[in-house]
CHARMM internal coordinates of N, CA and C (Angstrom, degrees):
IC EDIT
DIST 1 N 1 CA 1.4791
DIST 1 CA 1 C 1.5169
ANGL 1 N 1 CA 1 C 109.73
DIST 1 C 2 N 1.3008
ANGL 1 CA 1 C 2 N 116.75
DIHE 1 N 1 CA 1 C 2 N 123.63
DIST 2 N 2 CA 1.4652
ANGL 1 C 2 N 2 CA 121.42
DIHE 1 CA 1 C 2 N 2 CA -171.67
DIST 2 CA 2 C 1.5230
ANGL 2 N 2 CA 2 C 112.59
DIHE 1 C 2 N 2 CA 2 C -66.95
DIST 2 C 3 N 1.3373
ANGL 2 CA 2 C 3 N 116.75
DIHE 2 N 2 CA 2 C 3 N -26.21
DIST 3 N 3 CA 1.4670
ANGL 2 C 3 N 3 CA 119.34
DIHE 2 CA 2 C 3 N 3 CA -176.80
DIST 3 CA 3 C 1.5270
ANGL 3 N 3 CA 3 C 112.17
DIHE 2 C 3 N 3 CA 3 C -92.92
DIST 3 C 4 N 1.3405
ANGL 3 CA 3 C 4 N 116.84
DIHE 3 N 3 CA 3 C 4 N 12.82
DIST 4 N 4 CA 1.4679
ANGL 3 C 4 N 4 CA 119.56
DIHE 3 CA 3 C 4 N 4 CA -178.18
DIST 4 CA 4 C 1.5278
ANGL 4 N 4 CA 4 C 112.23
DIHE 3 C 4 N 4 CA 4 C -56.18
DIST 4 C 5 N 1.3476
ANGL 4 CA 4 C 5 N 119.36
DIHE 4 N 4 CA 4 C 5 N -48.62
DIST 5 N 5 CA 1.4747
ANGL 4 C 5 N 5 CA 119.94
DIHE 4 CA 4 C 5 N 5 CA 179.50
DIST 5 CA 5 C 1.5321
ANGL 5 N 5 CA 5 C 111.46
DIHE 4 C 5 N 5 CA 5 C -58.10
DIST 5 C 6 N 1.3202
ANGL 5 CA 5 C 6 N 116.38
DIHE 5 N 5 CA 5 C 6 N -40.57
DIST 6 N 6 CA 1.4644
ANGL 5 C 6 N 6 CA 120.25
DIHE 5 CA 5 C 6 N 6 CA 179.61
DIST 6 CA 6 C 1.5249
ANGL 6 N 6 CA 6 C 109.67
DIHE 5 C 6 N 6 CA 6 C -65.67
DIST 6 C 7 N 1.3260
ANGL 6 CA 6 C 7 N 116.16
DIHE 6 N 6 CA 6 C 7 N -37.86
DIST 7 N 7 CA 1.4656
ANGL 6 C 7 N 7 CA 120.34
DIHE 6 CA 6 C 7 N 7 CA 179.68
DIST 7 CA 7 C 1.5194
ANGL 7 N 7 CA 7 C 110.20
DIHE 6 C 7 N 7 CA 7 C -62.86
DIST 7 C 8 N 1.3339
ANGL 7 CA 7 C 8 N 115.95
DIHE 7 N 7 CA 7 C 8 N -42.03
DIST 8 N 8 CA 1.4661
ANGL 7 C 8 N 8 CA 120.34
DIHE 7 CA 7 C 8 N 8 CA 179.15
DIST 8 CA 8 C 1.5188
ANGL 8 N 8 CA 8 C 109.54
DIHE 7 C 8 N 8 CA 8 C -64.08
DIST 8 C 9 N 1.3419
ANGL 8 CA 8 C 9 N 116.75
DIHE 8 N 8 CA 8 C 9 N -43.08
DIST 9 N 9 CA 1.4624
ANGL 8 C 9 N 9 CA 121.02
DIHE 8 CA 8 C 9 N 9 CA -179.83
DIST 9 CA 9 C 1.5264
ANGL 9 N 9 CA 9 C 110.87
DIHE 8 C 9 N 9 CA 9 C -62.55
DIST 9 C 10 N 1.3243
ANGL 9 CA 9 C 10 N 116.30
DIHE 9 N 9 CA 9 C 10 N -43.95
DIST 10 N 10 CA 1.4694
ANGL 9 C 10 N 10 CA 119.99
DIHE 9 CA 9 C 10 N 10 CA 179.70
DIST 10 CA 10 C 1.5187
ANGL 10 N 10 CA 10 C 110.65
DIHE 9 C 10 N 10 CA 10 C -64.99
DIST 10 C 11 N 1.3111
ANGL 10 CA 10 C 11 N 116.40
DIHE 10 N 10 CA 10 C 11 N -38.99
DIST 11 N 11 CA 1.4609
ANGL 10 C 11 N 11 CA 120.38
DIHE 10 CA 10 C 11 N 11 CA 178.71
DIST 11 CA 11 C 1.5192
ANGL 11 N 11 CA 11 C 110.23
DIHE 10 C 11 N 11 CA 11 C -64.06
DIST 11 C 12 N 1.3380
ANGL 11 CA 11 C 12 N 116.31
DIHE 11 N 11 CA 11 C 12 N -40.61
DIST 12 N 12 CA 1.4604
ANGL 11 C 12 N 12 CA 121.14
DIHE 11 CA 11 C 12 N 12 CA 178.72
DIST 12 CA 12 C 1.5255
ANGL 12 N 12 CA 12 C 110.45
DIHE 11 C 12 N 12 CA 12 C -64.55
DIST 12 C 13 N 1.3451
ANGL 12 CA 12 C 13 N 116.07
DIHE 12 N 12 CA 12 C 13 N -43.93
DIST 13 N 13 CA 1.4655
ANGL 12 C 13 N 13 CA 120.90
DIHE 12 CA 12 C 13 N 13 CA 178.96
DIST 13 CA 13 C 1.5273
ANGL 13 N 13 CA 13 C 110.40
DIHE 12 C 13 N 13 CA 13 C -63.53
DIST 13 C 14 N 1.3240
ANGL 13 CA 13 C 14 N 116.39
DIHE 13 N 13 CA 13 C 14 N -41.86
DIST 14 N 14 CA 1.4623
ANGL 13 C 14 N 14 CA 120.68
DIHE 13 CA 13 C 14 N 14 CA -179.70
DIST 14 CA 14 C 1.5240
ANGL 14 N 14 CA 14 C 110.38
DIHE 13 C 14 N 14 CA 14 C -62.05
DIST 14 C 15 N 1.3363
ANGL 14 CA 14 C 15 N 116.71
DIHE 14 N 14 CA 14 C 15 N -38.74
DIST 15 N 15 CA 1.4664
ANGL 14 C 15 N 15 CA 120.12
DIHE 14 CA 14 C 15 N 15 CA -179.37
DIST 15 CA 15 C 1.5237
ANGL 15 N 15 CA 15 C 110.09
DIHE 14 C 15 N 15 CA 15 C -65.47
DIST 15 C 16 N 1.3388
ANGL 15 CA 15 C 16 N 116.71
DIHE 15 N 15 CA 15 C 16 N -37.80
DIST 16 N 16 CA 1.4655
ANGL 15 C 16 N 16 CA 120.74
DIHE 15 CA 15 C 16 N 16 CA 179.25
DIST 16 CA 16 C 1.5286
ANGL 16 N 16 CA 16 C 109.63
DIHE 15 C 16 N 16 CA 16 C -66.81
DIST 16 C 17 N 1.3352
ANGL 16 CA 16 C 17 N 116.21
DIHE 16 N 16 CA 16 C 17 N -43.23
DIST 17 N 17 CA 1.4632
ANGL 16 C 17 N 17 CA 120.63
DIHE 16 CA 16 C 17 N 17 CA 179.63
DIST 17 CA 17 C 1.5270
ANGL 17 N 17 CA 17 C 109.32
DIHE 16 C 17 N 17 CA 17 C -62.83
DIST 17 C 18 N 1.3478
ANGL 17 CA 17 C 18 N 116.04
DIHE 17 N 17 CA 17 C 18 N -41.08
DIST 18 N 18 CA 1.4629
ANGL 17 C 18 N 18 CA 121.08
DIHE 17 CA 17 C 18 N 18 CA -179.43
DIST 18 CA 18 C 1.5216
ANGL 18 N 18 CA 18 C 109.46
DIHE 17 C 18 N 18 CA 18 C -60.80
DIST 18 C 19 N 1.3332
ANGL 18 CA 18 C 19 N 116.67
DIHE 18 N 18 CA 18 C 19 N -45.04
DIST 19 N 19 CA 1.4639
ANGL 18 C 19 N 19 CA 121.38
DIHE 18 CA 18 C 19 N 19 CA -179.85
DIST 19 CA 19 C 1.5290
ANGL 19 N 19 CA 19 C 109.56
DIHE 18 C 19 N 19 CA 19 C -68.05
DIST 19 C 20 N 1.3340
ANGL 19 CA 19 C 20 N 116.30
DIHE 19 N 19 CA 19 C 20 N -35.45
DIST 20 N 20 CA 1.4585
ANGL 19 C 20 N 20 CA 121.20
DIHE 19 CA 19 C 20 N 20 CA -179.36
DIST 20 CA 20 C 1.5211
ANGL 20 N 20 CA 20 C 111.33
DIHE 19 C 20 N 20 CA 20 C -61.78
DIST 20 C 21 N 1.3252
ANGL 20 CA 20 C 21 N 116.21
DIHE 20 N 20 CA 20 C 21 N -31.94
DIST 21 N 21 CA 1.4508
ANGL 20 C 21 N 21 CA 119.68
DIHE 20 CA 20 C 21 N 21 CA 179.82
DIST 21 CA 21 C 1.5229
ANGL 21 N 21 CA 21 C 109.30
DIHE 20 C 21 N 21 CA 21 C -78.55
END
COOR INIT
IC SEED 1 N 1 CA 1 C
IC BUILD
């Protein structure tokens, strides 16, 4: 899947946002 790296990046960003809350 070509967007795999982007998916990982978004998942990482989401985890940071989750912790930020």
